[in-house]
Residue, then its C-alpha position, 0 to 999 in steps of 0.5 A: m527332484e527325482e520324479l522331476r528328473r525322470l519326467l524331463k529325461e522322458a521329454y528329453d528322449e522324446r524330443s530326441t527322437l522327434t527331433s530326427e523324425v521332423a528333419s526326415a519329414e522336412g527333407e521329404a516335403n522340400f523334395a516333393r515341393q520341389r518337384y511339384a513346383s518344377w512343373e507348377n511353373g512350367f507350361l508343358f508337363k502339367r498339361i500333358f501328364k495331368n495325373a502325374f501332376a495331380v499325384r505330385k501335388k498330393n504328395t506334397e499336401t501329405a508330406d507337408a501335413k506330416s511335417e507340421e504334425l511332427r513339428e507340433q508333437l515337438r512342441l508338445t514335448s515340453l513339460a507343463t509345470q505348475i510351480e507353487i512357491d511359498r511366500a517366504q520363497a516367492e519375495p526373495y526369488y522375484r527380488m532376485r529375478d529383478e536384480f538378475a534382469a538389471l544384471s543382464e543390461c551390463g555392457k559386457i558379460w563374459d564366460t570364464l573358459n580358463r586360466r593360465s598362470v603368467n611368468r611375469a618376468a619372462e613375459r614383461s606382464a602386470a598380470s598374474e594370469a591369463i584368462t581366456r573369455e568369450a562374450v555371452c548373454f544373460a536373459l529372462s526367458s525360459c527353457d523349451l523343455i518346461q512350460w511355466e508362465q513366468k520367465i526365469p534367469h538364464l545364463a548362457n555358457r560357452n564352455g558348458g551348459d546353460l543355467y536355468l535359475y528356477p524357484g527351489f532348483v537350477l537346470y544345467r542344460a549341457s545339450k539338447q540331450a544332457f541335462a542336470l538338476i540341481d537343488a538351489a540350496e546346494i549351490k554356492l555363489d561367490f562374488r568378487t571384484v576382479r582388477f582386469i587389465e582390459e586390452e579390449a574396448v572398456p564398456s561403457d558401465s565399467q569403472i576404470v580404476g588404473q593404468t599399466w603397461a603392455k610390457v612392465n618392469k617389476d616396479g610397474s614402470p613401462d619397459r623402455r626397451f619395447r619401442d611400441n609400448y603402450q598404456i592399458p587400462v585397468v578396470l574393475f569387473g564383477a565376477l560370479t562363480f556358481r558351484s555345487s557338490s555334484g560338480l557344477e563350476e561356472e565362472y562369469q565376469c560382468s562389467n558393472a561390478p555393482l550390479t553383479e554384487r547385487f544380484a549376488m547378494a539377492w541370490t544369497a537372501f532367496q537361499n537364506s529363505y529356505s533356512t528360515s522357513s519350513g516350507g519350500s517350493r515344488 
């Protein structure tokens, strides 16, 4: 893991430098193309100032070539990686990946940003806490820093780093210049079902398990003092929380609770495969 961290850090540093150089080169190339096009699309100057026009054309070709060369160098800064998985881990990893692919088809997935307690008496609310969340996507994809022929689970994040679930480790990418590698065995994944008062559109794959009111009494009945009081569905969601001793804590809500639970069980089986085998991934 330390060697992989070192190599990835070198790749990050190189990408940071090249990204700046590519931006500068593309700016120069755009300027050169504009100067050349202003004469190329005209009639007079390119005929009167033939040598200057030839220089503009050559400068454009040179700037384009430099820009393309830097872009190619940037593409080559990803780390070519061969990941060999012992049989004991391979089957549960790919099963977990399949369950993740199914989970990514949920009608809605949210990143939980923060929570606050609700004064139910003062706010006349049936909820005990208010949650701020933003929609994100799960997908099988790849990280641009690591070349591997297999697609891996990618969990997008709105309030922190994206998660990439590789065999044996998780790449937590907070930005293009900041990342962390976490041993998969160190991550604890908690699953639970959540009864959520859904004031937005209910996803088609969610189960409605009850009803409440925008303003309620302590006994759950509607507060008649509010003339425009309205009913709100209570929906069953699946919640996933990734934690590690190094400080990782990311929580997601998924509209399909059964699919969420199946993924969590598959992840647990993948983790348990390390304790039942003396082998591992590298």
